[in-house]
C-alpha positions, -999 to 999 in steps of 0.1 A, spaced: -723 -356 499 -706 -388 508 -670 -393 497 -663 -419 470 -648 -452 481 -612 -459 472 -610 -467 435 -642 -449 427 -646 -418 405 -681 -405 403 -703 -436 397 -677 -457 379 -653 -479 397 -617 -475 385 -583 -489 392 -558 -463 403 -521 -461 398 -517 -444 432 -507 -411 415 -534 -385 412 -515 -368 383 -511 -401 364 -547 -411 370 -559 -377 357 -540 -384 324 -557 -418 323 -591 -401 325 -595 -410 362 -580 -445 362 -586 -478 344 -624 -485 344 -632 -519 360 -642 -545 334 -616 -533 309 -593 -554 288 -560 -535 289 -530 -538 266 -498 -525 282 -473 -524 254 -438 -511 253 -400 -513 248 -377 -532 271 -371 -513 304 -397 -487 296 -417 -493 328 -443 -518 318 -439 -540 349 -438 -509 371 -471 -496 357 -487 -531 361 -475 -533 397 -489 -498 405 -523 -509 390 -520 -541 411 -515 -521 443 -543 -498 433 -568 -526 427 -559 -542 461 -562 -509 478 -597 -506 463 -607 -538 481 -605 -560 449 -588 -594 449 -565 -602 420 -542 -627 403 -508 -618 390 -492 -641 364 -455 -635 359 -430 -649 335 -402 -627 349 -404 -632 386 -408 -657 414 -433 -650 441 -405 -638 464 -388 -615 438 -421 -600 428 -430 -591 463 -395 -577 469 -397 -557 437 -430 -542 446 -419 -534 482 -389 -515 467 -414 -493 449 -433 -486 482 -460 -510 470 -459 -535 498 -485 -562 491 -474 -588 517 -505 -585 538 -528 -589 507 -508 -620 497 -510 -636 532 -548 -631 534 -554 -645 499 -564 -612 483 -534 -615 460 -524 -647 442 -491 -649 423 -486 -675 396 -451 -677 381 -452 -690 345 -424 -706 326 -431 -702 289 -395 -706 277 -401 -742 267 -435 -738 251 -431 -750 215 -449 -733 186 -474 -761 182 -483 -758 219 -489 -720 221 -526 -722 213 -530 -748 241 -510 -725 265 -533 -696 257 -563 -717 264 -548 -729 297 -544 -693 307 -580 -685 298 -593 -716 317 -572 -705 347 -587 -670 347 -622 -685 344 -616 -710 372 -606 -683 398 -631 -677 426 -655 -649 415 -640 -624 440 -608 -624 419 -619 -596 396 -585 -585 382 -558 -604 365 -524 -592 353 -502 -612 329 -466 -599 328 -458 -608 302 -473 -625 271 -443 -617 249 -429 -653 250 -462 -667 238 -471 -640 213 -438 -641 195 -441 -679 189 -478 -678 179 -498 -675 148 -519 -644 146 -551 -663 148 -542 -678 182 -533 -644 196 -565 -628 184 -586 -657 198 -568 -653 231 -576 -616 233 -612 -622 222 -616 -647 250 -602 -622 275 -626 -596 262 -655 -620 268 -644 -624 304 -641 -587 308 -676 -582 295 -686 -605 324 -669 -581 349 -633 -592 350 -604 -567 344 -574 -582 325 -541 -563 321 -519 -579 294 -483 -568 292 -464 -573 260 -431 -560 244 -438 -539 213 -416 -561 191 -439 -590 196 -466 -575 173 -465 -568 136 -485 -536 128 -514 -553 112 -519 -577 142 -515 -548 167 -543 -529 150 -566 -559 154 -557 -565 190 -561 -528 198 -596 -529 185 -605 -557 209 -590 -538 239 -607 -512 261 -575 -495 270 -541 -493 253 -511 -478 270 -478 -475 250 -445 -471 269 -412 -461 254 -378 -446 264 -368 -412 251 -337 -391 253 -346 -357 267 -316 -335 271 -290 -356 288 -316 -379 304 -334 -411 294 -369 -408 306 -399 -431 304 -429 -420 283 -464 -435 286 -488 -426 258 -525 -431 266 -535 -444 232 -570 -454 242 -592 -457 272 -629 -466 265 -655 -454 290 -630 -432 309 -648 -410 335 -628 -379 325 -612 -369 293 -579 -387 288 -545 -370 284 -520 -380 257 -485 -384 271 -470 -389 306 -433 -386 312 -421 -403 344 -392 -419 362 -391 -447 387 -375 -438 420 -366 -465 446 -389 -462 476 -413 -440 457 -423 -458 425 -436 -438 395 -429 -400 396 -442 -376 370 -414 -355 353 -426 -324 335 -408 -323 301 -395 -288 308 -378 -301 339 -364 -331 322 -348 -309 295 -332 -287 322 
């Protein structure tokens, strides 16, 4: 039997985090064509997870766009290299495009237009750019009416139904509970990150709240740390308590 190509599990193509243990908890990885909500507290590892998925998509021969409100092109590349996720070659050969976004001056009346500009930009990318990450939407969501946020995610979902994969990163405080429930229903995958005190250590926790069409059964909770030069590393809870 032939081996699966990178990023493939069985017959379904997935985006890997680069960690077999974490992918297993995700049910094999993020299925291509998913709308993913990556939500969490500050410093809980949201950007690290999105960067691991970026590296995984590129390693599976996908081209992708990374929209960042928190980095320049140079600082993003340096940050990923520090996690052993060097993407320089992908960037130089136009497999990865990085788009810094400044949303600090977007006024409340202009948020709907900013959301539409993002959707139009996704849609205008060459067809080979199948994956887009937005890290993060917090600045827009917190200044927006619920209707505009829902419309944005619904538009993203339509693009995903056409074969795109969109990973939206948002701080948890940006959503009220009622809005979060509605957004979650639109998304194919929902990962929730938080920090927890375990013994004398602060560790990062990722809850796999939802993954639609996962190839394998999904796990519930992943505890991990971020190590320079290594990236995400699973920490068994029993070890963290020691």
